N, C-alpha and C positions, 0 to 999 in steps of 0.2 A: 456414583452415577455415570452413565456413559456421557462423554462430552462431545463426540463428533464421530462422523462416519469416515473410516479410513479409505474408502473406495470412492471413486468419482462417479459410480453408477447408481448411487442412491442419494436421496435428499436427506438433509440433517436438520430440517426446520423444527422438528419436534424435540431436539436435544437442547437443554440449557447448558451453555458452556461453563466449565469449572476452570477458573483461571489457574489455580495451583496445579491441576493435572496437565493442562496445556503447557504450562511453564516447565514441568518435569519432562514432558515429551520433547520440548524444544531443547532443553539442556542436553538430552541424550545425543543430539546430533553432533555435539562437540567431543564425543567420547574418544574418537581415534584420530583427531586432527587438531592443530593448534588454533584454528579459527574456522567457523562455519557461517554461511549465510542462510538465513531462513527467509524465504519470500512469502509475503502475504498479498495475494491477488484478490480481485473481485470487482464487481461493477461499482459505479459511483454511488455513494450513499450506503454501502453495505456495512460499514463500520471497520474498515481496514486499519485506519490510523488509530482508532480507539483501541482495537485489539493489540496492534503492534506496540503502542506506547505502554499499554497495561502489562504486556509480557515483559518488556524491558524493565519496568518498575518492579515487577514481581521478582525477577531474577536478580536485579541489582547490579553490583559492580561488574559482574561477568558478562553483561549484555550492553548493546548500544543500538541506537535507532538511526535508520538511514532512509528517509522518504524519497520516493521517486519525484515528488512534487518540486523538489529543489532543482529539477532539470527541466521545468517549464521554460520554454523560450520566452524572452522578454517581450513586452508589448511592442517595442520597436521592431523586433524580428518578426513577430506575428503579423504586424502591418505590412512589412516588406514581403512576406510570403502569402499575403491575402488570407490569413488564417485567424483574423481577429474574431470572427463570428464562430469559429470552431476551436476556441481556446479550451484546452483540456482533451482534445482529440489526440489520437495516436501520433499523427505527424507533428503535433505542436510540442513534442518533447525532444530533447537532445539525447537520443538513445545511445549514441556512441560515447558521449561523455559519461553517461550513467554506467555503461559497461566498463569504461576505463577506471572509474572510481571503485566499482565492485572488485575489479581485478587487483587494484592497489590494496584494497582492504584485506584481501586474502593473502597477498604477498608481503606486505609491509606490516608486520605485527609488532614491531619494536618502537614505533613512533605514534604520536597523536596524529590522527587524520581528521581534517575538518570537513564537515558535510553541509551542503546548502539546503535551504528549505524554501517554501513558498509562503509569502506573507499575504494573508487575506485582507489586511487593511491597506497595504500598499498596492495590492494586486500585481505583485512582481516577485520573482525569485530573489532571495537574499543569500549572500555567501556566509559560510562558517557558522551557522546557527547551532549546529550539532557537532559533537566530537566523538570519534571512535578512539578510546584510549587503548594503550597496549594491553590492559587487563581484560578487555572485552574479547571473550572467546566466541560469543554468539552475537552476530550482527543481524538485527531484524530489519528487513527492507520491505516497504509496502508501496503498492501502486496498482493502478487499474490493469496495466498491460503486461505484467511480469511473465505471464504464462502464454502470451499470444504467439501463435506460430507464424511470425512475421520477421523480416530482416531486422537484425539488431536485437530484438527481443528474444530470439532463440539463443543468442549468445549469452544474454543475461540469465536466462533460465538454466543454461548448462552450468553456470557458476554456483548455483544454489544447491545446498545439501538437500533441502526439500522446499516445496512451494505449497502453501495451504490456500484454499479458495474460501473466501468469506462470502456467505450469502445471507440475504434477508428478504422478506416478502416485498413484492413490488410496491405495495401501498406504503410500507414503512420507508423504503428508499425514497419514494416520491415526496413524502412529507419532509424527510431530512434534507433533500436537495432543494426544495422550495424554501425552507427555512434558511438554508445556507445562502441562497441568492438574495433573500430579503435582508439578511444580516450584512451582505456585501453592498447593499445600497440600491438594489433593483426594486421597482414597483411590483405589486402583486401580479399584475399582468405580464410585466417583463420577466419576472421570475418563472412563472408558469411557461412562458414561451421558450425561455432558455432551456429549461428542463426537458421540454418536449422536443426541441429541435437539435439540442446538443448533447445533454447528458443521456437522453434516451438512446440515440444511435450509438454513443460510446459504450453504453451498457450492453447493447445487443452484440457488439463486437467482442467485448470481454467475456460474455457468457459462453461464447464459442470455445474459449480456452479452458473451460471448467475441467474437461477430461484430461488435460495435461498437468493437473495438480495432483499432489499426493494425498490430499485430505480435504474434506469439506467440513467447514466449521460454521455453525449457525450463530447469528448475533442475537437471537431471541434470548432474553434474560441478561443481556450484556450490562444492564444497569446494576447487576449484582457485583460488578467489578468495583463500584464506588470510585471510579477513576475518571478524572477530567484532565485533559492536556492543558 
């Protein structure tokens, strides 16, 4: 079965992704180099982290996971920058720190590299939750802004062997995002307002980067992965 559209000029919503086929394509990126970065971009709620983690689990020892969310600024820094109400927006990430880690991942293939993450219970970034071992030839990194044509993000995009764009219908993303905010402790009204005023504009920005990606992958049928982080 076709798994995704390789061009950024067509939609892929009608394709159900086949994890094994996607993993084979991802592994091919390592054919002529010691280590490769595969970027997974897309708007909030599209299923980026689910796909990235599933790919890493499918590939096994030869792959590792590196989420952009580990480079969220802390709540103290967001308050200092007056970005508390725009947490998750493009300027609320340490893009230079992210690029520095991507560069190290490609250059330092002989040592363990520890990777930060974002904790949705603490609502803060946490250090060293993930690890890139020397055996990992493919590092799958995912986040909203990986393909954006903006300062810092362009540098990140250039380091990637490929960048895939994950899309999902707006109504599916809306439901996922509201559920995420409810799970994080917001009221139903607060969750709906956050999605409308923050996740929505963030998604509009990310959608403009779709054409800078190598492949479009739909998350319709993603429950076939039987994978939960």
